[in-house]
PDB file of N, CA, C, O and CB in Angstrom:
ATOM      1  N   MET A   1     -52.325  28.566 -28.030  1.00  0.00           N
ATOM      2  CA  MET A   1     -52.480  29.927 -27.589  1.00  0.00           C
ATOM      3  C   MET A   1     -52.162  30.904 -28.713  1.00  0.00           C
ATOM      4  O   MET A   1     -52.955  31.799 -29.005  1.00  0.00           O
ATOM      5  CB  MET A   1     -51.598  30.192 -26.391  1.00  0.00           C
ATOM      6  N   ALA A   2     -51.014  30.735 -29.337  1.00  0.00           N
ATOM      7  CA  ALA A   2     -50.608  31.644 -30.403  1.00  0.00           C
ATOM      8  C   ALA A   2     -51.527  31.521 -31.617  1.00  0.00           C
ATOM      9  O   ALA A   2     -51.747  32.498 -32.332  1.00  0.00           O
ATOM     10  CB  ALA A   2     -49.161  31.371 -30.811  1.00  0.00           C
ATOM     11  N   ARG A   3     -52.054  30.341 -31.846  1.00  0.00           N
ATOM     12  CA  ARG A   3     -52.935  30.142 -33.002  1.00  0.00           C
ATOM     13  C   ARG A   3     -54.257  30.869 -32.833  1.00  0.00           C
ATOM     14  O   ARG A   3     -54.930  31.174 -33.818  1.00  0.00           O
ATOM     15  CB  ARG A   3     -53.190  28.658 -33.223  1.00  0.00           C
ATOM     16  N   ARG A   4     -54.627  31.143 -31.613  1.00  0.00           N
ATOM     17  CA  ARG A   4     -55.884  31.847 -31.349  1.00  0.00           C
ATOM     18  C   ARG A   4     -55.702  33.359 -31.369  1.00  0.00           C
ATOM     19  O   ARG A   4     -56.638  34.104 -31.078  1.00  0.00           O
ATOM     20  CB  ARG A   4     -56.455  31.416 -30.007  1.00  0.00           C
ATOM     21  N   GLY A   5     -54.491  33.816 -31.713  1.00  0.00           N
ATOM     22  CA  GLY A   5     -54.241  35.244 -31.764  1.00  0.00           C
ATOM     23  C   GLY A   5     -53.923  35.849 -30.417  1.00  0.00           C
ATOM     24  O   GLY A   5     -53.954  37.070 -30.261  1.00  0.00           O
ATOM     25  N   ARG A   6     -53.620  35.016 -29.444  1.00  0.00           N
ATOM     26  CA  ARG A   6     -53.294  35.511 -28.115  1.00  0.00           C
ATOM     27  C   ARG A   6     -51.786  35.504 -27.911  1.00  0.00           C
ATOM     28  O   ARG A   6     -51.052  34.805 -28.610  1.00  0.00           O
ATOM     29  CB  ARG A   6     -53.989  34.667 -27.036  1.00  0.00           C
ATOM     30  N   ARG A   7     -51.343  36.282 -26.953  1.00  0.00           N
ATOM     31  CA  ARG A   7     -49.915  36.358 -26.635  1.00  0.00           C
ATOM     32  C   ARG A   7     -49.618  35.434 -25.461  1.00  0.00           C
ATOM     33  O   ARG A   7     -50.519  35.034 -24.724  1.00  0.00           O
ATOM     34  CB  ARG A   7     -49.489  37.823 -26.307  1.00  0.00           C
ATOM     35  N   GLY A   8     -48.354  35.107 -25.303  1.00  0.00           N
ATOM     36  CA  GLY A   8     -47.966  34.244 -24.198  1.00  0.00           C
ATOM     37  C   GLY A   8     -46.512  34.428 -23.841  1.00  0.00           C
ATOM     38  O   GLY A   8     -45.771  35.160 -24.497  1.00  0.00           O
ATOM     39  N   ARG A   9     -46.124  33.744 -22.785  1.00  0.00           N
ATOM     40  CA  ARG A   9     -44.759  33.859 -22.298  1.00  0.00           C
ATOM     41  C   ARG A   9     -44.290  32.499 -21.791  1.00  0.00           C
ATOM     42  O   ARG A   9     -45.020  31.807 -21.081  1.00  0.00           O
ATOM     43  CB  ARG A   9     -44.657  34.929 -21.183  1.00  0.00           C
ATOM     44  N   ILE A  10     -43.072  32.123 -22.159  1.00  0.00           N
ATOM     45  CA  ILE A  10     -42.448  30.901 -21.649  1.00  0.00           C
ATOM     46  C   ILE A  10     -41.237  31.332 -20.848  1.00  0.00           C
ATOM     47  O   ILE A  10     -40.391  32.079 -21.339  1.00  0.00           O
ATOM     48  CB  ILE A  10     -42.051  29.906 -22.813  1.00  0.00           C
ATOM     49  N   LEU A  11     -41.153  30.855 -19.602  1.00  0.00           N
ATOM     50  CA  LEU A  11     -40.049  31.205 -18.717  1.00  0.00           C
ATOM     51  C   LEU A  11     -39.317  29.936 -18.307  1.00  0.00           C
ATOM     52  O   LEU A  11     -39.908  29.028 -17.724  1.00  0.00           O
ATOM     53  CB  LEU A  11     -40.555  31.976 -17.471  1.00  0.00           C
ATOM     54  N   PHE A  12     -38.029  29.880 -18.615  1.00  0.00           N
ATOM     55  CA  PHE A  12     -37.193  28.747 -18.224  1.00  0.00           C
ATOM     56  C   PHE A  12     -36.340  29.148 -17.031  1.00  0.00           C
ATOM     57  O   PHE A  12     -35.941  30.305 -16.895  1.00  0.00           O
ATOM     58  CB  PHE A  12     -36.301  28.274 -19.405  1.00  0.00           C
ATOM     59  N   SER A  13     -36.069  28.185 -16.181  1.00  0.00           N
ATOM     60  CA  SER A  13     -35.175  28.394 -15.039  1.00  0.00           C
ATOM     61  C   SER A  13     -33.794  27.876 -15.411  1.00  0.00           C
ATOM     62  O   SER A  13     -33.544  26.671 -15.383  1.00  0.00           O
ATOM     63  CB  SER A  13     -35.713  27.680 -13.753  1.00  0.00           C
ATOM     64  N   GLY A  14     -32.902  28.792 -15.757  1.00  0.00           N
ATOM     65  CA  GLY A  14     -31.535  28.432 -16.120  1.00  0.00           C
ATOM     66  C   GLY A  14     -30.585  28.780 -15.000  1.00  0.00           C
ATOM     67  O   GLY A  14     -30.987  28.881 -13.841  1.00  0.00           O
ATOM     68  N   SER A  15     -29.335  28.962 -15.341  1.00  0.00           N
ATOM     69  CA  SER A  15     -28.324  29.352 -14.369  1.00  0.00           C
ATOM     70  C   SER A  15     -27.100  29.846 -15.119  1.00  0.00           C
ATOM     71  O   SER A  15     -26.810  29.392 -16.226  1.00  0.00           O
ATOM     72  CB  SER A  15     -27.962  28.172 -13.423  1.00  0.00           C
ATOM     73  N   ILE A  16     -26.395  30.769 -14.511  1.00  0.00           N
ATOM     74  CA  ILE A  16     -25.143  31.242 -15.086  1.00  0.00           C
ATOM     75  C   ILE A  16     -24.139  30.091 -15.162  1.00  0.00           C
ATOM     76  O   ILE A  16     -23.173  30.155 -15.921  1.00  0.00           O
ATOM     77  CB  ILE A  16     -24.568  32.414 -14.256  1.00  0.00           C
ATOM     78  N   ALA A  17     -24.370  29.045 -14.377  1.00  0.00           N
ATOM     79  CA  ALA A  17     -23.498  27.862 -14.390  1.00  0.00           C
ATOM     80  C   ALA A  17     -23.489  27.181 -15.759  1.00  0.00           C
ATOM     81  O   ALA A  17     -22.544  26.461 -16.082  1.00  0.00           O
ATOM     82  CB  ALA A  17     -23.947  26.862 -13.318  1.00  0.00           C
ATOM     83  N   GLY A  18     -24.514  27.397 -16.554  1.00  0.00           N
ATOM     84  CA  GLY A  18     -24.540  26.836 -17.896  1.00  0.00           C
ATOM     85  C   GLY A  18     -23.530  27.478 -18.823  1.00  0.00           C
ATOM     86  O   GLY A  18     -23.207  26.933 -19.878  1.00  0.00           O
ATOM     87  N   LEU A  19     -23.035  28.636 -18.428  1.00  0.00           N
ATOM     88  CA  LEU A  19     -22.051  29.347 -19.245  1.00  0.00           C
ATOM     89  C   LEU A  19     -20.635  29.206 -18.697  1.00  0.00           C
ATOM     90  O   LEU A  19     -19.668  29.580 -19.360  1.00  0.00           O
ATOM     91  CB  LEU A  19     -22.418  30.814 -19.338  1.00  0.00           C
ATOM     92  N   MET A  20     -20.515  28.664 -17.481  1.00  0.00           N
ATOM     93  CA  MET A  20     -19.212  28.538 -16.823  1.00  0.00           C
ATOM     94  C   MET A  20     -19.024  27.103 -16.341  1.00  0.00           C
ATOM     95  O   MET A  20     -19.555  26.739 -15.292  1.00  0.00           O
ATOM     96  CB  MET A  20     -19.087  29.535 -15.634  1.00  0.00           C
ATOM     97  N   PRO A  21     -18.285  26.282 -17.078  1.00  0.00           N
ATOM     98  CA  PRO A  21     -18.082  24.899 -16.648  1.00  0.00           C
ATOM     99  C   PRO A  21     -17.410  24.824 -15.282  1.00  0.00           C
ATOM    100  O   PRO A  21     -16.536  25.632 -14.965  1.00  0.00           O
ATOM    101  CB  PRO A  21     -17.247  24.147 -17.676  1.00  0.00           C
ATOM    102  N   GLY A  22     -17.820  23.862 -14.489  1.00  0.00           N
ATOM    103  CA  GLY A  22     -17.245  23.692 -13.154  1.00  0.00           C
ATOM    104  C   GLY A  22     -16.906  22.243 -12.880  1.00  0.00           C
ATOM    105  O   GLY A  22     -17.546  21.330 -13.403  1.00  0.00           O
ATOM    106  N   THR A  23     -15.912  22.045 -12.068  1.00  0.00           N
ATOM    107  CA  THR A  23     -15.478  20.694 -11.708  1.00  0.00           C
ATOM    108  C   THR A  23     -16.562  19.973 -10.923  1.00  0.00           C
ATOM    109  O   THR A  23     -17.176  20.555 -10.029  1.00  0.00           O
ATOM    110  CB  THR A  23     -14.180  20.742 -10.893  1.00  0.00           C
ATOM    111  N   PHE A  24     -16.798  18.710 -11.253  1.00  0.00           N
ATOM    112  CA  PHE A  24     -17.771  17.831 -10.600  1.00  0.00           C
ATOM    113  C   PHE A  24     -19.212  18.340 -10.702  1.00  0.00           C
ATOM    114  O   PHE A  24     -20.051  17.998  -9.869  1.00  0.00           O
ATOM    115  CB  PHE A  24     -17.403  17.663  -9.148  1.00  0.00           C
ATOM    116  N   GLN A  25     -19.496  19.146 -11.706  1.00  0.00           N
ATOM    117  CA  GLN A  25     -20.858  19.626 -11.919  1.00  0.00           C
ATOM    118  C   GLN A  25     -21.264  19.500 -13.380  1.00  0.00           C
ATOM    119  O   GLN A  25     -22.066  20.290 -13.878  1.00  0.00           O
ATOM    120  CB  GLN A  25     -20.987  21.077 -11.462  1.00  0.00           C
ATOM    121  N   ALA A  26     -20.715  18.516 -14.057  1.00  0.00           N
ATOM    122  CA  ALA A  26     -20.938  18.374 -15.502  1.00  0.00           C
ATOM    123  C   ALA A  26     -22.414  18.227 -15.861  1.00  0.00           C
ATOM    124  O   ALA A  26     -22.884  18.856 -16.809  1.00  0.00           O
ATOM    125  CB  ALA A  26     -20.174  17.176 -16.026  1.00  0.00           C
ATOM    126  N   VAL A  27     -23.142  17.412 -15.119  1.00  0.00           N
ATOM    127  CA  VAL A  27     -24.547  17.188 -15.461  1.00  0.00           C
ATOM    128  C   VAL A  27     -25.364  18.456 -15.225  1.00  0.00           C
ATOM    129  O   VAL A  27     -26.162  18.845 -16.077  1.00  0.00           O
ATOM    130  CB  VAL A  27     -25.124  16.019 -14.637  1.00  0.00           C
ATOM    131  N   TYR A  28     -25.173  19.095 -14.089  1.00  0.00           N
ATOM    132  CA  TYR A  28     -25.911  20.325 -13.782  1.00  0.00           C
ATOM    133  C   TYR A  28     -25.585  21.417 -14.799  1.00  0.00           C
ATOM    134  O   TYR A  28     -26.487  22.022 -15.380  1.00  0.00           O
ATOM    135  CB  TYR A  28     -25.582  20.813 -12.356  1.00  0.00           C
ATOM    136  N   ASN A  29     -24.294  21.665 -15.011  1.00  0.00           N
ATOM    137  CA  ASN A  29     -23.887  22.715 -15.937  1.00  0.00           C
ATOM    138  C   ASN A  29     -24.333  22.402 -17.363  1.00  0.00           C
ATOM    139  O   ASN A  29     -24.763  23.298 -18.089  1.00  0.00           O
ATOM    140  CB  ASN A  29     -22.372  22.903 -15.891  1.00  0.00           C
ATOM    141  N   GLY A  30     -24.234  21.141 -17.765  1.00  0.00           N
ATOM    142  CA  GLY A  30     -24.671  20.746 -19.102  1.00  0.00           C
ATOM    143  C   GLY A  30     -26.166  20.928 -19.297  1.00  0.00           C
ATOM    144  O   GLY A  30     -26.612  21.354 -20.362  1.00  0.00           O
ATOM    145  N   THR A  31     -26.937  20.607 -18.270  1.00  0.00           N
ATOM    146  CA  THR A  31     -28.390  20.786 -18.340  1.00  0.00           C
ATOM    147  C   THR A  31     -28.750  22.254 -18.471  1.00  0.00           C
ATOM    148  O   THR A  31     -29.623  22.617 -19.259  1.00  0.00           O
ATOM    149  CB  THR A  31     -29.066  20.190 -17.103  1.00  0.00           C
ATOM    150  N   LYS A  32     -28.083  23.093 -17.705  1.00  0.00           N
ATOM    151  CA  LYS A  32     -28.352  24.531 -17.768  1.00  0.00           C
ATOM    152  C   LYS A  32     -27.899  25.118 -19.110  1.00  0.00           C
ATOM    153  O   LYS A  32     -28.535  26.038 -19.625  1.00  0.00           O
ATOM    154  CB  LYS A  32     -27.646  25.258 -16.606  1.00  0.00           C
ATOM    155  N   ALA A  33     -26.819  24.599 -19.673  1.00  0.00           N
ATOM    156  CA  ALA A  33     -26.377  25.038 -21.003  1.00  0.00           C
ATOM    157  C   ALA A  33     -27.411  24.648 -22.062  1.00  0.00           C
ATOM    158  O   ALA A  33     -27.679  25.414 -22.988  1.00  0.00           O
ATOM    159  CB  ALA A  33     -24.994  24.424 -21.350  1.00  0.00           C
ATOM    160  N   PHE A  34     -27.983  23.460 -21.919  1.00  0.00           N
ATOM    161  CA  PHE A  34     -29.027  23.016 -22.836  1.00  0.00           C
ATOM    162  C   PHE A  34     -30.236  23.953 -22.774  1.00  0.00           C
ATOM    163  O   PHE A  34     -30.781  24.338 -23.808  1.00  0.00           O
ATOM    164  CB  PHE A  34     -29.451  21.574 -22.508  1.00  0.00           C
ATOM    165  N   ILE A  35     -30.649  24.313 -21.567  1.00  0.00           N
ATOM    166  CA  ILE A  35     -31.798  25.203 -21.408  1.00  0.00           C
ATOM    167  C   ILE A  35     -31.552  26.516 -22.135  1.00  0.00           C
ATOM    168  O   ILE A  35     -32.441  27.026 -22.817  1.00  0.00           O
ATOM    169  CB  ILE A  35     -32.086  25.463 -19.917  1.00  0.00           C
ATOM    170  N   ASP A  36     -30.356  27.064 -21.995  1.00  0.00           N
ATOM    171  CA  ASP A  36     -30.022  28.323 -22.664  1.00  0.00           C
ATOM    172  C   ASP A  36     -30.085  28.164 -24.184  1.00  0.00           C
ATOM    173  O   ASP A  36     -30.700  28.979 -24.871  1.00  0.00           O
ATOM    174  CB  ASP A  36     -28.619  28.804 -22.236  1.00  0.00           C
ATOM    175  N   SER A  37     -29.450  27.118 -24.704  1.00  0.00           N
ATOM    176  CA  SER A  37     -29.420  26.879 -26.142  1.00  0.00           C
ATOM    177  C   SER A  37     -30.823  26.593 -26.695  1.00  0.00           C
ATOM    178  O   SER A  37     -31.199  27.121 -27.742  1.00  0.00           O
ATOM    179  CB  SER A  37     -28.483  25.713 -26.459  1.00  0.00           C
ATOM    180  N   PHE A  38     -31.583  25.767 -25.999  1.00  0.00           N
ATOM    181  CA  PHE A  38     -32.941  25.424 -26.417  1.00  0.00           C
ATOM    182  C   PHE A  38     -33.831  26.662 -26.459  1.00  0.00           C
ATOM    183  O   PHE A  38     -34.618  26.839 -27.389  1.00  0.00           O
ATOM    184  CB  PHE A  38     -33.541  24.375 -25.472  1.00  0.00           C
ATOM    185  N   SER A  39     -33.701  27.519 -25.443  1.00  0.00           N
ATOM    186  CA  SER A  39     -34.546  28.707 -25.394  1.00  0.00           C
ATOM    187  C   SER A  39     -34.224  29.678 -26.531  1.00  0.00           C
ATOM    188  O   SER A  39     -35.123  30.334 -27.058  1.00  0.00           O
ATOM    189  CB  SER A  39     -34.384  29.407 -24.052  1.00  0.00           C
ATOM    190  N   ILE A  40     -32.957  29.771 -26.907  1.00  0.00           N
ATOM    191  CA  ILE A  40     -32.578  30.631 -28.032  1.00  0.00           C
ATOM    192  C   ILE A  40     -33.224  30.117 -29.321  1.00  0.00           C
ATOM    193  O   ILE A  40     -33.783  30.895 -30.095  1.00  0.00           O
ATOM    194  CB  ILE A  40     -31.030  30.689 -28.186  1.00  0.00           C
ATOM    195  N   ALA A  41     -33.143  28.804 -29.544  1.00  0.00           N
ATOM    196  CA  ALA A  41     -33.754  28.214 -30.738  1.00  0.00           C
ATOM    197  C   ALA A  41     -35.273  28.403 -30.727  1.00  0.00           C
ATOM    198  O   ALA A  41     -35.867  28.752 -31.747  1.00  0.00           O
ATOM    199  CB  ALA A  41     -33.408  26.717 -30.832  1.00  0.00           C
ATOM    200  N   LEU A  42     -35.892  28.171 -29.577  1.00  0.00           N
ATOM    201  CA  LEU A  42     -37.344  28.314 -29.462  1.00  0.00           C
ATOM    202  C   LEU A  42     -37.762  29.767 -29.671  1.00  0.00           C
ATOM    203  O   LEU A  42     -38.789  30.036 -30.296  1.00  0.00           O
ATOM    204  CB  LEU A  42     -37.828  27.815 -28.089  1.00  0.00           C
ATOM    205  N   ARG A  43     -36.972  30.701 -29.152  1.00  0.00           N
ATOM    206  CA  ARG A  43     -37.258  32.133 -29.342  1.00  0.00           C
ATOM    207  C   ARG A  43     -37.295  32.478 -30.830  1.00  0.00           C
ATOM    208  O   ARG A  43     -38.160  33.234 -31.273  1.00  0.00           O
ATOM    209  CB  ARG A  43     -36.195  33.004 -28.618  1.00  0.00           C
ATOM    210  N   HIS A  44     -36.359  31.926 -31.599  1.00  0.00           N
ATOM    211  CA  HIS A  44     -36.337  32.182 -33.044  1.00  0.00           C
ATOM    212  C   HIS A  44     -37.553  31.570 -33.731  1.00  0.00           C
ATOM    213  O   HIS A  44     -38.129  32.178 -34.633  1.00  0.00           O
ATOM    214  CB  HIS A  44     -35.049  31.625 -33.667  1.00  0.00           C
ATOM    215  N   GLU A  45     -37.941  30.379 -33.312  1.00  0.00           N
ATOM    216  CA  GLU A  45     -39.093  29.716 -33.926  1.00  0.00           C
ATOM    217  C   GLU A  45     -40.401  30.441 -33.635  1.00  0.00           C
ATOM    218  O   GLU A  45     -41.314  30.443 -34.460  1.00  0.00           O
ATOM    219  CB  GLU A  45     -39.187  28.283 -33.441  1.00  0.00           C
ATOM    220  N   LEU A  46     -40.487  31.055 -32.463  1.00  0.00           N
ATOM    221  CA  LEU A  46     -41.739  31.685 -32.042  1.00  0.00           C
ATOM    222  C   LEU A  46     -41.753  33.206 -32.210  1.00  0.00           C
ATOM    223  O   LEU A  46     -42.682  33.865 -31.745  1.00  0.00           O
ATOM    224  CB  LEU A  46     -42.009  31.347 -30.608  1.00  0.00           C
ATOM    225  N   LYS A  47     -40.746  33.765 -32.861  1.00  0.00           N
ATOM    226  CA  LYS A  47     -40.587  35.224 -32.901  1.00  0.00           C
ATOM    227  C   LYS A  47     -41.788  35.973 -33.473  1.00  0.00           C
ATOM    228  O   LYS A  47     -42.039  37.108 -33.068  1.00  0.00           O
ATOM    229  CB  LYS A  47     -39.379  35.567 -33.704  1.00  0.00           C
ATOM    230  N   ASP A  48     -42.518  35.393 -34.378  1.00  0.00           N
ATOM    231  CA  ASP A  48     -43.670  36.075 -34.975  1.00  0.00           C
ATOM    232  C   ASP A  48     -45.012  35.595 -34.427  1.00  0.00           C
ATOM    233  O   ASP A  48     -46.062  35.915 -34.984  1.00  0.00           O
ATOM    234  CB  ASP A  48     -43.650  35.886 -36.466  1.00  0.00           C
ATOM    235  N   SER A  49     -44.979  34.831 -33.341  1.00  0.00           N
ATOM    236  CA  SER A  49     -46.207  34.227 -32.832  1.00  0.00           C
ATOM    237  C   SER A  49     -46.847  34.999 -31.683  1.00  0.00           C
ATOM    238  O   SER A  49     -47.973  34.697 -31.288  1.00  0.00           O
ATOM    239  CB  SER A  49     -45.924  32.833 -32.387  1.00  0.00           C
ATOM    240  N   GLY A  50     -46.139  35.994 -31.141  1.00  0.00           N
ATOM    241  CA  GLY A  50     -46.664  36.690 -29.973  1.00  0.00           C
ATOM    242  C   GLY A  50     -46.275  36.022 -28.666  1.00  0.00           C
ATOM    243  O   GLY A  50     -46.689  36.465 -27.595  1.00  0.00           O
ATOM    244  N   VAL A  51     -45.486  34.965 -28.743  1.00  0.00           N
ATOM    245  CA  VAL A  51     -45.013  34.261 -27.548  1.00  0.00           C
ATOM    246  C   VAL A  51     -43.556  34.637 -27.322  1.00  0.00           C
ATOM    247  O   VAL A  51     -42.727  34.501 -28.222  1.00  0.00           O
ATOM    248  CB  VAL A  51     -45.177  32.706 -27.692  1.00  0.00           C
ATOM    249  N   THR A  52     -43.244  35.111 -26.117  1.00  0.00           N
ATOM    250  CA  THR A  52     -41.865  35.447 -25.782  1.00  0.00           C
ATOM    251  C   THR A  52     -41.241  34.320 -24.975  1.00  0.00           C
ATOM    252  O   THR A  52     -41.927  33.618 -24.231  1.00  0.00           O
ATOM    253  CB  THR A  52     -41.797  36.773 -25.000  1.00  0.00           C
ATOM    254  N   VAL A  53     -39.945  34.155 -25.129  1.00  0.00           N
ATOM    255  CA  VAL A  53     -39.199  33.116 -24.420  1.00  0.00           C
ATOM    256  C   VAL A  53     -38.105  33.796 -23.606  1.00  0.00           C
ATOM    257  O   VAL A  53     -37.323  34.583 -24.139  1.00  0.00           O
ATOM    258  CB  VAL A  53     -38.592  32.060 -25.416  1.00  0.00           C
ATOM    259  N   THR A  54     -38.056  33.491 -22.325  1.00  0.00           N
ATOM    260  CA  THR A  54     -37.096  34.113 -21.418  1.00  0.00           C
ATOM    261  C   THR A  54     -36.432  33.038 -20.569  1.00  0.00           C
ATOM    262  O   THR A  54     -37.061  32.051 -20.190  1.00  0.00           O
ATOM    263  CB  THR A  54     -37.786  35.172 -20.520  1.00  0.00           C
ATOM    264  N   VAL A  55     -35.148  33.246 -20.277  1.00  0.00           N
ATOM    265  CA  VAL A  55     -34.428  32.361 -19.356  1.00  0.00           C
ATOM    266  C   VAL A  55     -33.986  33.195 -18.167  1.00  0.00           C
ATOM    267  O   VAL A  55     -33.285  34.194 -18.327  1.00  0.00           O
ATOM    268  CB  VAL A  55     -33.198  31.669 -20.054  1.00  0.00           C
ATOM    269  N   LEU A  56     -34.389  32.791 -16.991  1.00  0.00           N
ATOM    270  CA  LEU A  56     -33.937  33.411 -15.759  1.00  0.00           C
ATOM    271  C   LEU A  56     -32.617  32.743 -15.392  1.00  0.00           C
ATOM    272  O   LEU A  56     -32.576  31.527 -15.206  1.00  0.00           O
ATOM    273  CB  LEU A  56     -35.007  33.274 -14.605  1.00  0.00           C
ATOM    274  N   MET A  57     -31.536  33.517 -15.285  1.00  0.00           N
ATOM    275  CA  MET A  57     -30.205  32.948 -15.056  1.00  0.00           C
ATOM    276  C   MET A  57     -29.563  33.532 -13.796  1.00  0.00           C
ATOM    277  O   MET A  57     -28.735  34.438 -13.888  1.00  0.00           O
ATOM    278  CB  MET A  57     -29.300  33.201 -16.273  1.00  0.00           C
ATOM    279  N   PRO A  58     -29.938  33.021 -12.626  1.00  0.00           N
ATOM    280  CA  PRO A  58     -29.315  33.504 -11.404  1.00  0.00           C
ATOM    281  C   PRO A  58     -27.832  33.157 -11.372  1.00  0.00           C
ATOM    282  O   PRO A  58     -27.398  32.174 -11.974  1.00  0.00           O
ATOM    283  CB  PRO A  58     -30.020  32.921 -10.184  1.00  0.00           C
ATOM    284  N   GLY A  59     -27.073  33.965 -10.674  1.00  0.00           N
ATOM    285  CA  GLY A  59     -25.640  33.735 -10.544  1.00  0.00           C
ATOM    286  C   GLY A  59     -25.307  33.017  -9.243  1.00  0.00           C
ATOM    287  O   GLY A  59     -26.180  32.441  -8.595  1.00  0.00           O
ATOM    288  N   PRO A  60     -24.034  33.061  -8.872  1.00  0.00           N
ATOM    289  CA  PRO A  60     -23.602  32.386  -7.643  1.00  0.00           C
ATOM    290  C   PRO A  60     -24.297  32.972  -6.413  1.00  0.00           C
ATOM    291  O   PRO A  60     -24.692  34.138  -6.392  1.00  0.00           O
ATOM    292  CB  PRO A  60     -22.076  32.492  -7.483  1.00  0.00           C
ATOM    293  N   ARG A  61     -24.429  32.137  -5.409  1.00  0.00           N
ATOM    294  CA  ARG A  61     -25.019  32.592  -4.150  1.00  0.00           C
ATOM    295  C   ARG A  61     -24.222  32.027  -2.994  1.00  0.00           C
ATOM    296  O   ARG A  61     -23.438  31.091  -3.153  1.00  0.00           O
ATOM    297  CB  ARG A  61     -26.505  32.174  -4.043  1.00  0.00           C
ATOM    298  N   ARG A  62     -24.433  32.602  -1.849  1.00  0.00           N
ATOM    299  CA  ARG A  62     -23.762  32.105  -0.654  1.00  0.00           C
ATOM    300  C   ARG A  62     -24.258  30.711  -0.314  1.00  0.00           C
ATOM    301  O   ARG A  62     -25.463  30.465  -0.341  1.00  0.00           O
ATOM    302  CB  ARG A  62     -23.986  33.054   0.529  1.00  0.00           C
ATOM    303  N   ARG A  63     -23.376  29.815  -0.002  1.00  0.00           N
ATOM    304  CA  ARG A  63     -23.774  28.435   0.338  1.00  0.00           C
ATOM    305  C   ARG A  63     -24.480  28.370   1.691  1.00  0.00           C
ATOM    306  O   ARG A  63     -25.428  27.601   1.851  1.00  0.00           O
ATOM    307  CB  ARG A  63     -22.544  27.513   0.353  1.00  0.00           C
ATOM    308  N   ASP A  64     -24.041  29.152   2.653  1.00  0.00           N
ATOM    309  CA  ASP A  64     -24.598  29.103   3.998  1.00  0.00           C
ATOM    310  C   ASP A  64     -25.702  30.143   4.128  1.00  0.00           C
ATOM    311  O   ASP A  64     -25.451  31.272   4.548  1.00  0.00           O
ATOM    312  CB  ASP A  64     -23.498  29.337   5.061  1.00  0.00           C
ATOM    313  N   SER A  65     -26.923  29.763   3.768  1.00  0.00           N
ATOM    314  CA  SER A  65     -28.038  30.705   3.814  1.00  0.00           C
ATOM    315  C   SER A  65     -28.569  30.869   5.229  1.00  0.00           C
ATOM    316  O   SER A  65     -29.372  31.767   5.481  1.00  0.00           O
ATOM    317  CB  SER A  65     -29.158  30.247   2.891  1.00  0.00           C
ATOM    318  N   SER A  66     -28.140  30.026   6.152  1.00  0.00           N
ATOM    319  CA  SER A  66     -28.633  30.139   7.535  1.00  0.00           C
ATOM    320  C   SER A  66     -28.101  31.391   8.213  1.00  0.00           C
ATOM    321  O   SER A  66     -28.677  31.830   9.209  1.00  0.00           O
ATOM    322  CB  SER A  66     -28.237  28.902   8.348  1.00  0.00           C
ATOM    323  N   SER A  67     -27.015  31.985   7.706  1.00  0.00           N
ATOM    324  CA  SER A  67     -26.469  33.197   8.323  1.00  0.00           C
ATOM    325  C   SER A  67     -27.446  34.358   8.202  1.00  0.00           C
ATOM    326  O   SER A  67     -27.401  35.284   9.012  1.00  0.00           O
ATOM    327  CB  SER A  67     -25.128  33.569   7.679  1.00  0.00           C
ATOM    328  N   ALA A  68     -28.317  34.328   7.219  1.00  0.00           N
ATOM    329  CA  ALA A  68     -29.310  35.401   7.051  1.00  0.00           C
ATOM    330  C   ALA A  68     -30.386  35.335   8.128  1.00  0.00           C
ATOM    331  O   ALA A  68     -31.085  36.320   8.369  1.00  0.00           O
ATOM    332  CB  ALA A  68     -29.958  35.318   5.663  1.00  0.00           C
ATOM    333  N   LEU A  69     -30.523  34.195   8.768  1.00  0.00           N
ATOM    334  CA  LEU A  69     -31.565  34.028   9.794  1.00  0.00           C
ATOM    335  C   LEU A  69     -31.114  34.494  11.168  1.00  0.00           C
ATOM    336  O   LEU A  69     -31.930  34.606  12.082  1.00  0.00           O
ATOM    337  CB  LEU A  69     -31.988  32.577   9.874  1.00  0.00           C
ATOM    338  N   LYS A  70     -29.845  34.764  11.321  1.00  0.00           N
ATOM    339  CA  LYS A  70     -29.328  35.151  12.641  1.00  0.00           C
ATOM    340  C   LYS A  70     -29.634  36.581  12.981  1.00  0.00           C
ATOM    341  O   LYS A  70     -29.264  37.053  14.057  1.00  0.00           O
ATOM    342  CB  LYS A  70     -27.845  34.935  12.707  1.00  0.00           C
TER     343      LYS A  70
END
């Protein structure tokens, strides 16, 4: 895409959990930390290509989402 002179966008699904270690969530938090770090490196590599790199990082949410249905 970038080689053809076109612009593009890469969107990763991260989480604020990647920045805040939590008990019994090492794999999840580590994966989200990797996504953040990888996207920063990729953003630097693609900075002059017309391709933007973004990480969506939602924060904590209520565990009981069924209360919204009442």
